[in-house]
N, C-alpha and C positions, 0 to 999 in steps of 0.2 A: 448536302452530302459529306460524308467524315472522309478526310485523307486518310489511307491509309501507312503510318511512319514508316513503315517494311520495304516497301515496295516504290516512294517515292526517293529519290535519288536527291541529294542536295548538290548544290555546287561543289561541296570539297570533296564526294567522293562519286563524282560524275566521270573522271579520269583518272581513278584508282592505277589503272595499267600503266597511263602514262608516268606517273607516277611512281610507281615501280620500276620502271625502265631507267627514267631519268635521276634516280635515287636512291636504288639501290642501295644497303647496306652488305648485302654478300659480296657484291662485285662493282669498283672501281670502273665504272667504262668511259671508255674514250669517247669523244661527243659525236653523234654520225656513225660510231659503229658500222649500226645496221641498213644504213644505206650506200654503203660503198660497193662498188661494183666487182671487186676482188676476193673471191671465197676465201682464198687463200690468206689474207691480209686480215680479213674479219676474226677468222680461226683462230690467226696469231695472236692477235689482240685480245679476244676472250681468251685466251688459252696465257695469258701473260697477266689477265684481270686476275683471274680465278688462282693463279699459282701465286700471288701476292697478295693474296686478300685472306685476312686472318678471321674472318666475320661468318664465313660459311660454314653448314653445317651437315655440310654433304664430302665429298671429293673434288679436286678441282676440275675432274672430267665434268664431273654431274652436273657442277654447279652452272659450268660454262654453258655445255649444252642446255639444260634447265632454263636458262636466261635466253639462249637462241631459240628454245622452241616455244617459252614463253610469249616472244616477240614476235614469231611469225603466228600463232595463233591468238594472239589478241588483234594483230592489223587485220588478219581475216580478209573478206573481201575486199576491202580498202589497200590491200599492198598489193602493187603494179603486177602482173605476173613473170615479167622479166627479174623484177627484183624478189619474186617468190622463189625463183630456180635459182639466184646467185645465192640466196640463207640457206635452200636445201643442198646445194651444192658446199657452201660453207659447212654445212653437219658434215659431211665426208670427211672435211678437209681437217673438221677437230677432231674426229675418230686417228685420223691416220696421226696425227700429232700426239695423241695420248695413246697411239700402237692399239688402239681397238680397233680394226680393220678387218 
């Protein structure tokens, strides 16, 4: 039976989301930022990265929030409930930092 090249994942593409998180051209993220336990520090780090980036295609707020939401969505069920709550709180902190309350 022939393999379908559109549905078969190659080793290079099977972890594309990890590659995006680790080597995003839009934001230079601090290592392990999404594993931290302080939502404010996570938000501050994302804000600093987004504000400093010259490669982003949207506003700094949109870039930072997009990267955070991307990580939450890609982690899915593998994200511990406690860490998911921290990252949800980080979204609120990010909104506060950008005056988007």
